[in-house]
C-alpha positions, 0 to 999 in steps of 0.5 A: 926543615927537610928537603925531600928524600926522593930515593926509591928502589927503582932509582938505584943502579944494581950495585947500589941496590945490592949494597943497600939490600945487604946492609938492610939484611944485616940490620934486620938480623941484628934487630932480634938481638936482646941489646934493644933494651926497653930502657933505651926505648924509654930514653929515646921516647923522652928525647923525642918528646923534647924535640917535638916541644922545641920544634912545634907548638902544642896543638900541632899534628905530629906523625909517629909510628905504631910498632911492628915486632922488633921495632922501636915502640913509640906507643908511650910517646904517642900517649905523652904527645896526646897528654901535652896537647898535640894531635897524634897521627899514625900512617896508613900504608897504601899500595906501593908507589903512593905516599903514606896517608896519616890518620888521627890517633887518640888513646883507646882508638880502634886500630885497623889492620893494614898492609905488611902487618901494619896497623893504623887508627880508624880516625880521620885523615890529616896532614902532619906538621912534623914527621918522625921518620923510622929507619934501619940505619943512619949515618952522621951525614943524615942519610938513612936506610929504610925498609926498601919500599920507598914510602917515606921517601915519597911521603916527605917529598909530598909533604915538603917543607914539613919538618922531619926528624929521623929516629933510631937507637945509637946502635943503628948508626953506621959509618956510611949508608950507601947512597946515590944521586937521588938520596937527600939527607935528613937534617936531624936524627935523634937517638937515646944518646944524642940529637945529631945535627947532621952534616954539622 
């Protein structure tokens, strides 16, 4: 299980907000590098499927993410989850300050344009039983750096105690993510190389 990760940009003092913004800028710039190979994405996708099968039974609702350009592509994972009998949910991005809403996806589902160039399925809304959490950076303590909108922070707080797992490439690991008193770590982060039990 994951404790709610309740940090948001509004909570951070200026020095901490600046440190997060600088790390975010550096990681965003690095995403365009060709080192983000398709092979690493495929390996990560297989490891993520194994994590789901170990954590929740078939038929459970698993929240994934539809990719934006430069992001880890989970579309193959979504198809595999569906083939293994899971309900696949994808987030709909609401106005800032609100938690994400999740909608049911299936192969061939119509994708609807959303906020910030996102897309979500036109299926019914549903509550996830397990959530994959995207990130720009993470450390071995389980702290993550997101995009700065606070969507997953609010969502995990709203869904607690639904289990959640961060995912990213090994190259996104940093020695230490800047954190404040409101930041609460994820218990597990999976990469293409390993599944990290954070804080262990």
